[in-house]
C-alpha positions, 0 to 999 in steps of 0.5 A: 399408257393405256387410256380408258374413256369413262364417258360423261359423268352423271354428277359433279361433286366439288371437292373444294369450297365453291364460294371461296373459289368464286370470291378469290377468282373475282378478287384475283381479277380485280387486284390492287395493281389493276385498280391503281392502273385504271383509277387516277386523280387526273382522269374523269371517274366515269371513264376510269371505271368504264375502262376498269370494268371492260378489262375485268370482263375481257374473259367470261367469268362463267368460263373461268369458273367452269375451267377451274371447277372442271364442270360444265358452263351451266353448273358454273353459272348456277354456282355463280348465281348462288354466290351472288345470292350469298354475296352479303356474307361472303364479301367482307366490308373493305375488300378491294374487290367490293369497293371496286364494284361499288365504284363501278356501279356509282360511276357508270350511269347505265349500270347504276340506273339498272341497279336502281331499277332492279332494287326499286322493282324488287322493293315495290313487289315486296311492299305492294300491299303496304303501298296499296294501303298507303295510296288508299289512305292518301286518296282518302286524305285528298278527298277529305281535303277537297271536301273540307275546301269546298265546305270552307268556300261555302262557309266563306260565301255564306259568311260574306252574305250574312255580313252584307245583310248585317251591315245593311241592317245596322245601317237601317238601325242607325237611320231609324235611331237617328230618326227616333232621336229627332222625333223624340226631341221634336215631341219634347220641344213641342210639349215644352212649348205647350207647357209654357203656353197652354192657351196657344197649344190648345188654339193650335189643336182647335182646328183638328178637334171636333167642334160642339155646336150650341143652339141659339138661346140654349144654356150649357153650364157647369153642374154639381150633382150629389152622389146617390146615397145607398138606402139598401140595408143589404149593401150597408157595411158597418165599420168599427175601425180603419181596418174594416174601412180598408178591407171594404175599400179593397172589395169595392175596388175589385168591383171597380175593375181593379185586378186582385194583385193591385187592390192592397197597394191601390187601396192603401194609397187612396185611403192614405191620400184621403186621410192626408187630404192630398187631392188626386188626378185619376187618369185612365180607364174606370176613373169614375168607378174608382172614385165611386168605390172610395166614396161608397166605402168612406161616405156611404154614397157615390161620389159627388160630381162637378162637371165643367162643361160650358159656362162657369156656374157659381152655385155648382162651385159652391156645392163642390167646395162644401162637399166632403168628397167630390170629383171634378169631371173635365178638369182641364177646362180653361175656366177651371184654372181660375177655380183651382184655389177653391179647394173643397172642405173635404177631399177632391178627385180629378177625373180624366179618361186619357193618361197621355193628355197629362204629358202636355200639362204644366208640371206645377199642376200636380201641386193641386192634384197628384196623378195616378195612372189607373191603366196600371190596375184595371183589368175588367169593366166595373160593376158599381151597382154591386158595391157595399156602402161603408158606415162608421160605428159610434166607437170608430177606431181611427188610423194612427200612423206608425213611425216605423214605416218610412218612405224611401224618397231618395230616387223621387227627390232626383226628379226635381219635384218641389219641396211642397210636393215632396213633403206631402207625397212622403207622408202619404207614401209612409202612411200607405205602407203602414195601412197595407203593411208593406215593407218593400219599396213597391209603393214608392216605385208605383205611385212615386217614381212611375207617374213622375218619370213618365210625365217628366219624360225621364224614363231612363230613371226607371231603368236605373231604378230597375237595375239598382232596386231589388226590393220590389214586388214582381208585378210592380217590376213588370209594370215599370218595365212595360213603361220603359219599353214603350 
């Protein structure tokens, strides 16, 4: 037989299914018998799988594929690699060969590690951008967490310092409150003792008060001085009714230094006190000027004045008793106590420059002269010389009380005043509201509650009044609040 050499072929064209050929080759090499022979229940799995893998790889897979395909080893290797890439669709789930390969990979530590490293490397390369983004977000979260932790630690430190400072302040407040309570109690005890024994209290203070020296042989006695009568027609104001008198009193009180917001209420109370003959104790600045304003309006002259300085004088007391309207200067003179019962025929005003001094006087003193704090109303110096003198006309229309105006005495009655003082005060307050056409409770608060609460040391009653009473003028409410805060 004659042979002809054709030489090396330029190209190999497979006539069968290459993928099927490779799959059947691997399947034939890893048969069920081989699987049963190598894997038993009594041997360690890793040794069994290693023995199976060694027997399956005794011959080169690429050489067998090359021999069966009749192609060079390089082409056989290329075909196997292409088969591996398509292994997912070629090897069906449940094939004995794929199960064997899976068992080998799971039970062979080095092979499993190699597979895991390959998969990890491929996954990291594929998702490199997402991993970088995620890592950046994680780094930012860590930075934010660190910043938040630093801020939290700083806040804790600041809070600790603030709490320490607060504790120190609260401790000092407690100390001051305790000291204030003891001080107030000591003052109240002293005032109580002074009210019980005025003579003893004055004796204690005498060592600290300036002493007046009297020259030997000189006389220093009480004096009574009638008020100066107005003779100028330019300053004479005719009044045909009580309303004219009231309006003139408002004008003169402004000249006495009273603020315009107070003239109506103060004029109403002073005029009502005069009509009801309830003596008043004017304590505070401009007391003399206020007395002159009332006297000029009603009597047409400045106030008659009894000065209690030095020795008592019977003639001076007689002038005071016969006066229609007179003022007592230095009414806390020890000898004046014996003259309190000598009420004058008209209307009396006691004058004292200091409000605080009233707190050491016995409360029963106010049966004889009801206290009025002039400091509540005065906002400027007086100009008495410009006041007009009132003169009643022949057919003078006198004041007639209106029963629709009633004084609200409930809060005042809680202060423990005597029945005599309450009855007189109720009549004066009711008429004052009628004179000034005042419908709210400002008069009761300003002239009833305020002086009595302050002099009896019951400022807490003013606080309760401010909380419960809503029908009060704003300026009166502010004045009550001022005394509460002192």
